[in-house]
Structure formats: structure tokens, C-alpha cells
KEFI-844404 format. One record per residue (C-alpha): residue number from 1; residue in one letter; x, y, z. Coordinates in nm, 2 decimals. Layout:
# KEFI-844404
    i  aa      c1      c2      c3
  NUM   A       X       Y       Z
...
This chain:
# KEFI-844404
    i  aa      c1      c2      c3
    1   M   -1.23   -3.77   -1.31
    2   T   -1.43   -3.52   -1.11
    3   N   -1.28   -3.22   -1.28
    4   L   -1.43   -3.31   -1.62
    5   M   -1.80   -3.23   -1.62
    6   R   -2.02   -3.40   -1.88
    7   P   -2.37   -3.34   -1.99
    8   Y   -2.64   -3.59   -1.91
    9   P   -2.69   -3.84   -2.20
   10   G   -3.01   -3.87   -2.40
   11   S   -3.29   -3.64   -2.48
   12   D   -3.56   -3.75   -2.24
   13   L   -3.44   -3.54   -1.94
   14   N   -3.63   -3.38   -1.66
   15   D   -3.61   -3.00   -1.62
   16   A   -3.33   -3.02   -1.35
   17   K   -3.11   -3.22   -1.58
   18   R   -3.19   -2.99   -1.88
   19   I   -3.09   -2.69   -1.67
   20   Y   -2.77   -2.85   -1.57
   21   D   -2.69   -2.93   -1.94
   22   Y   -2.78   -2.57   -2.04
   23   R   -2.56   -2.42   -1.77
   24   L   -2.27   -2.65   -1.85
   25   S   -2.30   -2.55   -2.22
   26   R   -2.29   -2.18   -2.13
   27   A   -1.98   -2.24   -1.92
   28   R   -1.82   -2.43   -2.21
   29   R   -1.89   -2.14   -2.45
   30   I   -1.73   -1.89   -2.21
   31   S   -1.41   -2.10   -2.17
   32   E   -1.39   -2.14   -2.55
   33   N   -1.42   -1.77   -2.59
   34   A   -1.15   -1.71   -2.33
   35   F   -0.92   -1.96   -2.51
   36   G   -0.98   -1.78   -2.84
   37   I   -0.87   -1.46   -2.69
   38   L   -0.55   -1.62   -2.55
   39   A   -0.49   -1.80   -2.89
   40   N   -0.51   -1.46   -3.07
   41   R   -0.25   -1.31   -2.85
   42   W   -0.01   -1.60   -2.78
   43   R    0.12   -1.83   -3.06
   44   M    0.19   -2.11   -2.81
   45   Y   -0.18   -2.20   -2.82
   46   H   -0.17   -2.26   -3.20
   47   R    0.00   -2.59   -3.17
   48   K    0.02   -2.89   -2.94
   49   L    0.18   -2.80   -2.61
   50   S    0.47   -3.04   -2.51
   51   L    0.44   -2.97   -2.14
   52   S    0.35   -3.17   -1.84
   53   P    0.00   -3.10   -1.69
   54   E    0.16   -2.91   -1.40
   55   N    0.36   -2.69   -1.64
   56   I    0.06   -2.64   -1.87
   57   D   -0.13   -2.50   -1.57
   58   C    0.16   -2.26   -1.50
   59   A    0.19   -2.15   -1.87
   60   V   -0.19   -2.08   -1.90
   61   K   -0.19   -1.88   -1.57
   62   A    0.12   -1.69   -1.69
   63   T   -0.04   -1.59   -2.02
   64   I   -0.36   -1.49   -1.85
   65   V   -0.16   -1.26   -1.61
   66   L    0.04   -1.12   -1.90
   67   H   -0.28   -1.06   -2.10
   68   N   -0.43   -0.87   -1.81
   69   M   -0.11   -0.67   -1.75
   70   L   -0.10   -0.58   -2.12
   71   C   -0.46   -0.47   -2.11
   72   G   -0.37   -0.24   -1.82
   73   E   -0.62   -0.41   -1.59
   74   L   -0.37   -0.55   -1.35
   75   E   -0.10   -0.40   -1.13
   76   V    0.21   -0.61   -1.06
   77   S    0.26   -0.67   -0.69
   78   A    0.57   -0.81   -0.50
   79   H    0.36   -1.07   -0.32
   80   W    0.28   -1.26   -0.64
   81   A    0.62   -1.43   -0.65
   82   D    0.77   -1.67   -0.39
   83   A    0.98   -1.48   -0.13
   84   E    1.27   -1.59    0.07
   85   T    1.36   -1.44    0.41
   86   M    1.70   -1.39    0.56
   87   T    1.67   -1.72    0.74
   88   T    1.60   -1.89    0.41
   89   D    1.23   -1.95    0.49
   90   I    1.04   -1.96    0.16
   91   Y    0.69   -1.82    0.14
   92   D    0.47   -1.91   -0.15
   93   G    0.35   -1.62   -0.37
   94   V   -0.01   -1.60   -0.50
   95   L    0.10   -1.74   -0.84
   96   R    0.22   -2.07   -0.69
   97   P    0.03   -2.34   -0.88
   98   F   -0.24   -2.53   -0.70
   99   M   -0.17   -2.88   -0.59
  100   R   -0.30   -3.15   -0.83
  101   E   -0.56   -3.39   -0.70
  102   G   -0.53   -3.75   -0.77
  103   H   -0.77   -3.93   -1.00
  104   R   -1.10   -4.04   -0.85
  105   P   -1.34   -4.31   -0.97
  106   R   -1.63   -4.24   -1.20
  107   D   -1.88   -4.25   -0.91
  108   A   -1.72   -3.94   -0.76
  109   A   -1.76   -3.76   -1.10
  110   I   -2.13   -3.85   -1.11
  111   E   -2.17   -3.72   -0.75
  112   V   -2.02   -3.39   -0.85
  113   R   -2.25   -3.36   -1.15
  114   E   -2.55   -3.43   -0.92
  115   H   -2.43   -3.17   -0.68
  116   F   -2.42   -2.90   -0.95
  117   K   -2.75   -3.01   -1.09
  118   N   -2.92   -2.98   -0.75
  119   Y   -2.74   -2.64   -0.69
  120   F   -2.86   -2.50   -1.02
  121   I   -3.23   -2.56   -0.93
  122   S   -3.19   -2.45   -0.56
  123   P   -3.28   -2.10   -0.45
  124   A   -2.91   -2.01   -0.42
  125   G   -2.82   -2.13   -0.77
  126   T   -3.13   -2.05   -0.97
  127   V   -3.10   -1.78   -1.23
  128   T   -3.46   -1.69   -1.32
  129   W   -3.40   -1.51   -1.65
  130   Q   -3.18   -1.80   -1.77
  131   M   -3.44   -2.06   -1.71
  132   E   -3.72   -1.86   -1.86
  133   A   -3.50   -1.80   -2.17
  134   Y   -3.43   -2.17   -2.20
  135   F   -3.77   -2.32   -2.12
  136   G   -4.00   -2.03   -2.20
  137   H   -4.20   -2.12   -1.89
  138   A   -4.17   -2.17   -1.52
  139   I   -3.97   -2.47   -1.40
  140   R   -4.16   -2.78   -1.29
  141   T   -4.01   -2.98   -1.00
């Protein structure tokens, strides 16, 4: 599965792989914090959800939107919902769930991980303070 990112195995990793693992770990912590916020507000997250993957996506998105509305950070807009014209044409609203991709082989997942690893050490993806905090020195290539 290419949508499930995993750290590199082992401890004898080069700097690029260590940076990838560090950035992945930071992203995981952020998502765990976000889940904790949702779980504190919505009881549905306190138990196993008996929903299909497509419906789980909708439920999570709905609770995020409701959370933001309750915090007063979000204004409700008519274009969010699907709309139907007089000629019965239906236009998708912005809350329409994304299409699910099919499963890909393991090689594709490894390719995605390599792409992120290379991005994190590229000029566009480098975060200097983060690498210095992690390594305590300049990165070696």
C-alpha cells in the first residue's frame, strides 16, 4: 500500500534515511495529537467504528468540519454540499469524498518512501533547524 508510510528498518542508516524517519515520526505525532483532539470532543472515536473505509473517511471529515465550526474558525458555505440544477444536473460540493485508489504492490510503496526521502534532503524539502536539532551538526551527503 502506497498510502501507509513506514520507517526504514534497522539502526545503521545513512543521514538521508534518518531524516526521513525523523520527519515521518514528527508527522505521526501530529496526527496522533489531532486524533486526541477529535476523541476528546466526539465519543465515536472511543470505540471501534463499524463503518466501511469510505464511510469512515466521511465521518472523520465531518467531525473535523464540525470541530472547526464549533471553534468558530470556519464559516458554512453553500458550495460545500452537492447541488442540483433545474435540469437535474448534479454538481459535487467540496465535501464530496475523494475517490479511493486501488491497492498497489509493495514496490510502489517503497518508491513513494524513496521519493519522500529524496525530497526531505533536497533544497526544496530541507528544513535546516530540524536537521540541526536532530543531528546536532550539518548533514553529510
